[in-house]
ZATORLO-167396 format. One record per residue (C-alpha): residue number from 1; x negated, y negated, z. Coordinates in steps of 0.02 Angstrom, whole numbers, plus 50000, padded with zeros to 5 digits. Example, Ala and Ser with C-alpha at 12.3 -4.5 7.8 and 13.67 -1.06 7.14 Angstrom:
BEGIN
R pos     u     v     w
R   1 49385 50225 50390
R   2 49316 50053 50357
REM end
This chain:
BEGIN
R pos     u     v     w
R   1 51003 49035 49773
R   2 51000 49046 49964
R   3 50887 49150 50075
R   4 51016 49289 50098
R   5 51032 49315 49910
R   6 50843 49320 49892
R   7 50833 49449 50031
R   8 50968 49555 49948
R   9 50875 49547 49782
R  10 50716 49606 49869
R  11 50807 49754 49947
R  12 50886 49805 49781
R  13 50721 49787 49688
R  14 50620 49890 49811
R  15 50757 50019 49839
R  16 50681 50161 49731
R  17 50516 50149 49826
R  18 50610 50134 49991
R  19 50711 50290 49952
R  20 50553 50387 49907
R  21 50470 50331 50069
R  22 50620 50390 50171
R  23 50620 50555 50076
R  24 50435 50582 50116
R  25 50463 50550 50302
R  26 50617 50663 50304
R  27 50525 50805 50216
R  28 50379 50788 50336
R  29 50493 50797 50488
R  30 50590 50943 50411
R  31 50429 51039 50379
R  32 50363 51012 50555
R  33 50526 51064 50638
R  34 50545 51218 50528
R  35 50365 51270 50560
R  36 50388 51263 50748
R  37 50551 51361 50743
R  38 50491 51501 50627
R  39 50336 51569 50712
R  40 50366 51754 50681
R  41 50259 51900 50628
R  42 50277 51868 50443
R  43 50206 51692 50456
R  44 50138 51684 50277
R  45 50307 51728 50200
R  46 50393 51594 50304
R  47 50261 51465 50259
R  48 50278 51508 50074
R  49 50467 51495 50084
R  50 50454 51327 50171
R  51 50330 51264 50042
R  52 50442 51313 49896
R  53 50592 51232 49981
R  54 50497 51070 50010
R  55 50434 51073 49830
R  56 50610 51085 49760
R  57 50668 50947 49877
R  58 50522 50840 49814
R  59 50579 50869 49635
R  60 50756 50821 49683
R  61 50691 50663 49768
R  62 50595 50616 49612
R  63 50748 50636 49500
R  64 50852 50530 49619
R  65 50714 50399 49616
R  66 50719 50398 49425
R  67 50908 50370 49430
R  68 50884 50225 49550
R  69 50752 50150 49435
R  70 50863 50163 49282
R  71 51014 50088 49370
R  72 50929 49939 49451
R  73 51024 49775 49420
R  74 50871 49670 49375
R  75 50773 49686 49214
R  76 50633 49563 49253
R  77 50599 49502 49429
R  78 50460 49469 49554
R  79 50507 49512 49732
R  80 50442 49525 49910
R  81 50364 49351 49902
R  82 50292 49388 49729
R  83 50195 49539 49791
R  84 50279 49658 49668
R  85 50352 49642 49493
R  86 50480 49738 49392
R  87 50491 49730 49203
R  88 50509 49849 49056
R  89 50326 49901 49066
R  90 50335 49950 49250
R  91 50498 50043 49218
R  92 50424 50142 49073
R  93 50264 50184 49166
R  94 50354 50234 49326
R  95 50477 50350 49238
R  96 50336 50429 49137
R  97 50233 50451 49295
R  98 50377 50527 49395
R  99 50420 50650 49256
R 100 50236 50699 49246
R 101 50238 50729 49433
R 102 50388 50845 49413
R 103 50289 50940 49281
R 104 50142 50959 49402
R 105 50260 51029 49534
R 106 50334 51156 49412
R 107 50167 51225 49351
R 108 50098 51244 49527
R 109 50227 51362 49605
R 110 50150 51527 49552
R 111 49970 51465 49569
R 112 49994 51410 49750
R 113 50078 51576 49790
R 114 49936 51679 49714
R 115 49800 51573 49794
R 116 49889 51585 49963
R 117 49904 51396 49982
R 118 50060 51391 50090
R 119 50051 51224 50182
R 120 50205 51119 50148
R 121 50099 50962 50172
R 122 50030 50990 49997
R 123 50195 50937 49918
R 124 50217 50790 50037
R 125 50043 50727 49992
R 126 50084 50738 49807
R 127 50241 50635 49838
R 128 50145 50511 49947
R 129 50014 50485 49811
R 130 50155 50459 49686
R 131 50230 50325 49798
R 132 50062 50237 49801
R 133 50055 50243 49611
R 134 50230 50170 49595
R 135 50179 50024 49706
R 136 50016 50007 49608
R 137 50109 49990 49443
R 138 50221 49854 49517
R 139 50079 49760 49603
R 140 50082 49574 49568
R 141 49953 49522 49696
R 142 49773 49572 49731
R 143 49819 49620 49910
R 144 49965 49732 49861
R 145 49856 49807 49724
R 146 49719 49853 49846
R 147 49839 49926 49975
R 148 49929 50030 49842
R 149 49764 50099 49777
R 150 49713 50148 49953
R 151 49880 50233 49985
R 152 49857 50333 49826
R 153 49673 50371 49856
R 154 49689 50431 50035
R 155 49816 50561 49981
R 156 49706 50616 49835
R 157 49554 50638 49948
R 158 49649 50761 50056
R 159 49720 50854 49905
R 160 49546 50877 49831
R 161 49488 50963 49990
R 162 49650 51057 50021
R 163 49572 51232 50011
R 164 49477 51212 50172
R 165 49414 51393 50169
R 166 49313 51365 50010
R 167 49150 51269 49997
R 168 49191 51203 49823
R 169 49352 51118 49878
R 170 49271 51043 50033
R 171 49127 50979 49928
R 172 49248 50906 49800
R 173 49346 50814 49934
R 174 49189 50745 50015
R 175 49116 50684 49849
R 176 49280 50606 49798
R 177 49298 50520 49967
R 178 49123 50446 49970
R 179 49124 50384 49790
R 180 49305 50329 49804
R 181 49264 50226 49958
R 182 49120 50148 49864
R 183 49234 50100 49719
R 184 49363 50029 49840
R 185 49225 49920 49913
R 186 49183 49857 49739
R 187 49366 49820 49707
R 188 49385 49726 49871
R 189 49227 49625 49837
R 190 49294 49576 49665
R 191 49460 49522 49742
R 192 49365 49419 49872
R 193 49267 49329 49736
R 194 49423 49285 49639
R 195 49509 49223 49796
R 196 49356 49123 49844
R 197 49344 49035 49676
R 198 49531 49010 49644
R 199 49610 49003 49816
R 200 49747 49127 49767
R 201 49777 49313 49759
R 202 49947 49310 49673
R 203 49949 49361 49490
R 204 50079 49230 49444
R 205 49978 49089 49521
R 206 49818 49156 49445
R 207 49902 49158 49275
R 208 49944 48974 49292
R 209 49772 48928 49359
R 210 49676 49024 49227
R 211 49773 48960 49076
R 212 49657 48834 48993
R 213 49534 48867 49135
R 214 49395 48767 49052
R 215 49497 48607 49074
R 216 49526 48630 49261
R 217 49349 48630 49326
R 218 49356 48807 49395
R 219 49193 48906 49404
R 220 49216 49024 49256
R 221 49059 49125 49292
R 222 49112 49165 49470
R 223 49287 49217 49417
R 224 49213 49323 49276
R 225 49100 49414 49399
R 226 49248 49451 49512
R 227 49346 49517 49363
R 228 49200 49628 49314
R 229 49197 49706 49488
R 230 49385 49739 49482
R 231 49377 49818 49309
R 232 49228 49925 49362
R 233 49326 49994 49511
R 234 49477 50032 49402
R 235 49368 50118 49272
R 236 49303 50228 49412
R 237 49481 50277 49455
R 238 49508 50321 49271
R 239 49347 50427 49266
R 240 49288 50323 49118
R 241 49103 50325 49075
R 242 48981 50272 49145
R 243 49083 50291 49305
R 244 49134 50471 49269
R 245 49000 50571 49359
R 246 49116 50621 49501
R 247 49252 50691 49390
R 248 49179 50859 49329
R 249 49125 50911 49504
R 250 49287 50856 49588
R 251 49397 50933 49454
R 252 49298 51095 49463
R 253 49301 51109 49653
R 254 49480 51055 49686
R 255 49623 51181 49671
R 256 49675 51194 49488
R 257 49849 51127 49523
R 258 49769 50974 49604
R 259 49653 50956 49454
R 260 49805 50952 49341
R 261 49880 50814 49448
R 262 49716 50715 49445
R 263 49699 50730 49256
R 264 49878 50677 49217
R 265 49967 50566 49342
R 266 49846 50437 49416
R 267 49784 50383 49244
R 268 49958 50319 49198
R 269 49971 50204 49348
R 270 49793 50136 49338
R 271 49806 50107 49151
R 272 49969 50012 49173
R 273 49888 49900 49304
R 274 49731 49875 49199
R 275 49836 49824 49050
R 276 49926 49692 49155
R 277 49763 49623 49225
R 278 49673 49612 49058
R 279 49812 49567 48937
R 280 49915 49452 49048
R 281 49826 49383 49200
R 282 49648 49367 49133
R 283 49686 49345 48949
R 284 49576 49189 48948
R 285 49427 49298 48996
R 286 49449 49419 48850
R 287 49268 49398 48795
R 288 49208 49464 48964
R 289 49324 49613 48988
R 290 49323 49665 48805
R 291 49135 49691 48806
R 292 49147 49801 48961
R 293 49292 49903 48893
R 294 49211 49924 48721
R 295 49053 49992 48803
R 296 49153 50106 48919
R 297 49266 50169 48778
R 298 49120 50209 48663
R 299 49020 50296 48801
R 300 49172 50393 48861
R 301 49208 50459 48686
R 302 49026 50509 48660
R 303 49005 50594 48829
R 304 49175 50678 48822
R 305 49147 50751 48649
R 306 48962 50798 48656
R 307 48948 50860 48836
R 308 49107 50962 48818
R 309 49022 51068 48685
R 310 48910 51148 48817
R 311 49043 51193 48945
R 312 49095 51372 48980
R 313 49209 51338 49128
R 314 49385 51287 49082
R 315 49407 51152 49215
R 316 49241 51068 49175
R 317 49285 51072 48991
R 318 49453 50991 49025
R 319 49366 50863 49136
R 320 49254 50807 48993
R 321 49402 50815 48875
R 322 49495 50696 48992
R 323 49346 50578 48993
R 324 49347 50576 48803
R 325 49534 50542 48796
R 326 49514 50396 48918
R 327 49394 50322 48790
R 328 49525 50332 48653
R 329 49656 50255 48769
R 330 49539 50110 48810
R 331 49526 50068 48624
R 332 49708 50017 48628
R 333 49673 49902 48775
R 334 49518 49827 48695
R 335 49618 49764 48545
R 336 49713 49645 48660
R 337 49865 49650 48545
R 338 50045 49708 48553
R 339 50004 49846 48428
R 340 49858 49904 48535
R 341 49960 49909 48695
R 342 50097 50006 48608
R 343 49969 50128 48539
R 344 49899 50148 48716
R 345 50070 50194 48785
R 346 50105 50314 48641
R 347 49938 50399 48671
R 348 49970 50412 48858
R 349 50139 50498 48835
R 350 50074 50623 48707
R 351 49917 50655 48810
R 352 50025 50693 48963
R 353 50131 50817 48865
R 354 49977 50905 48795
R 355 49891 50912 48965
R 356 50045 50981 49051
R 357 50058 51115 48917
R 358 49875 51166 48933
R 359 49869 51165 49122
R 360 50036 51254 49130
R 361 49965 51398 49029
R 362 49799 51402 49122
R 363 49884 51402 49293
R 364 50010 51534 49239
R 365 49887 51658 49164
R 366 49810 51781 49286
R 367 49715 51940 49242
R 368 49772 52099 49330
R 369 49615 52202 49294
R 370 49499 52150 49433
R 371 49375 52255 49537
R 372 49467 52210 49698
R 373 49632 52267 49624
R 374 49706 52093 49639
R 375 49745 51965 49505
R 376 49609 51845 49451
R 377 49633 51665 49398
R 378 49572 51604 49230
R 379 49404 51520 49262
R 380 49293 51539 49108
R 381 49332 51516 48925
R 382 49296 51700 48896
R 383 49438 51743 49015
R 384 49555 51694 48872
R 385 49485 51833 48765
R 386 49621 51942 48683
R 387 49760 51825 48738
R 388 49831 51825 48562
R 389 49856 52014 48569
R 390 49925 52026 48746
R 391 50036 51870 48746
R 392 50049 51809 48566
R 393 50185 51679 48599
R 394 50083 51600 48738
R 395 49931 51597 48625
R 396 50031 51511 48487
R 397 50092 51375 48607
R 398 49916 51348 48675
R 399 49850 51340 48497
R 400 49977 51205 48452
R 401 49924 51104 48604
R 402 49738 51125 48565
R 403 49762 51074 48383
R 404 49861 50923 48442
R 405 49722 50878 48565
R 406 49599 50888 48421
R 407 49707 50771 48317
R 408 49748 50894 48177
R 409 49888 50827 48064
R 410 50036 50830 48067
R 411 50044 50864 48254
R 412 50086 50732 48385
R 413 49905 50712 48438
R 414 49862 50657 48261
R 415 49993 50518 48266
R 416 49930 50454 48434
R 417 49750 50443 48373
R 418 49801 50372 48206
R 419 49900 50236 48295
R 420 49752 50195 48408
R 421 49630 50185 48263
R 422 49751 50080 48161
R 423 49763 49955 48304
R 424 49573 49949 48314
R 425 49557 49917 48127
R 426 49688 49779 48135
R 427 49585 49699 48273
R 428 49429 49715 48162
R 429 49346 49838 48281
R 430 49283 49942 48137
R 431 49131 50016 48225
R 432 49235 50073 48374
R 433 49367 50151 48259
R 434 49232 50241 48160
R 435 49151 50306 48319
R 436 49322 50366 48378
R 437 49348 50464 48217
R 438 49174 50543 48228
R 439 49191 50592 48412
R 440 49364 50661 48376
R 441 49288 50776 48246
R 442 49150 50829 48366
R 443 49274 50859 48507
R 444 49384 50966 48396
R 445 49243 51094 48394
R 446 49270 51150 48574
R 447 49458 51153 48552
R 448 49439 51266 48400
R 449 49313 51369 48499
R 450 49450 51412 48625
R 451 49564 51465 48483
R 452 49426 51576 48412
R 453 49404 51659 48582
R 454 49591 51692 48597
R 455 49612 51767 48424
R 456 49447 51841 48368
R 457 49343 51888 48521
R 458 49385 52067 48570
R 459 49292 52230 48595
R 460 49298 52374 48472
R 461 49414 52484 48575
R 462 49539 52344 48595
R 463 49636 52365 48435
R 464 49810 52288 48429
R 465 49890 52462 48438
R 466 49797 52518 48594
R 467 49786 52360 48698
R 468 49849 52376 48877
R 469 49923 52221 48960
R 470 49795 52131 49068
R 471 49892 51971 49103
R 472 50028 51952 49231
R 473 50199 51894 49170
R 474 50219 51705 49175
R 475 50335 51637 49311
R 476 50500 51557 49260
R 477 50453 51379 49315
R 478 50292 51382 49213
R 479 50379 51463 49064
R 480 50511 51326 49065
R 481 50384 51185 49070
R 482 50270 51264 48938
R 483 50418 51288 48821
R 484 50481 51111 48853
R 485 50312 51029 48820
R 486 50288 51132 48662
R 487 50461 51079 48603
R 488 50420 50895 48638
R 489 50256 50909 48543
R 490 50349 50978 48392
R 491 50486 50846 48406
R 492 50362 50701 48414
R 493 50266 50780 48270
R 494 50420 50780 48159
R 495 50511 50627 48226
R 496 50402 50506 48328
R 497 50513 50353 48301
R 498 50605 50360 48471
R 499 50438 50361 48562
R 500 50377 50213 48458
R 501 50534 50115 48499
R 502 50522 50147 48687
R 503 50338 50100 48694
R 504 50367 49944 48590
R 505 50497 49882 48713
R 506 50380 49917 48859
R 507 50233 49830 48774
R 508 50334 49672 48745
R 509 50336 49643 48934
R 510 50156 49581 48930
R 511 50174 49475 48773
R 512 50236 49301 48817
REM end
């Protein structure tokens, strides 16, 4: 194969990311030009119209990117001088991530309008962070991995502080930036150690060097320390305990639509990269990374389930819930097996659907009875009081999602946890599986608590026959996504086989 053919293969392989990059630049130029040409008296209405237009164009760009990913001519290839890789795992993770991003766009339309967030740059930043995650999933070199993480993180820092007129959002952005920069430093130091002891940053070369590493005279302790630093930095990005302390404050202070994006989308990309590093590149160091991940998974499940019992704010509760779910996901990675990786992917997909459903409802619900006469966003758990009487169908869909989060059979969340625990038992991780079952029972308490508030907490004068509507009607985009995610939860509860088949094919990519 000559140089021209190699160059053509590189262009074809990177074309989805190239198209998304061009779309981001085009949308940015379009937004700037439109803003300068539409400075009229009704500036807020024009800004809101521009933002909605850019959001729909972002969704269109994402769907076109998915089509380009599906129709790529190569199934397994490393390209751009082995900086990036494409296989069935990267394809599955990218498509899942892009569809999740579309869901985050859909649930944010009405929220951004009500909160008067009308800067079109919001949508461009979401798309830019998504581009960074796509490159992160395909990273096949320590340098490309670091650059992709920074591209993703810089966009997320700005999104966390996007409501510049509120102290909470500014504080969230500053905390996330400082701690994120610290974790990036740890990641870079770990990469430097591995390069110093092996002389390479490429994953393919590292895989060859580290196979039977004890016979090659390489300093195993130095490489292990570098690996520990890299895993620590990635666990920070996942908000896994004990590196989770930033998450509740950042999730609470950031705009709720940004919190939904933080909880759902970045975890997919980072978990895909972590699986490649642990199960493929550093498989010879399983004793080192398994101990770290076992400790992190156990602590995440404990903190997520126990601390969540004392939360009264919805976003903080969902932050601790996300920390607990990261612990369950890490169990699949700890097993180091094909079954465990498949269970991890199944759990990720179902977790994304449940999270989109819950955040879709929380972002869509707004109370109309407010002292200022304006609508009020749902902030506390008690704000969901009487929801079952005012919007019974919404309450039923939220109840299904909460029961699924708790792992109540026969819902999809039960299958995902059952699959994770089965993989742990097959790997003889009995203590971790038992701890997962116990924390799942504890965590179900605060999910059931929300259901109790929706159905049973109401004042005496609020009988079903005299209740006046206090919630605004849900916007069409949010209604569509809530209905779709509820439908998918029911489908995967009754017929999970297609999901198992897709995840099995993706998991095979790391099993040589």
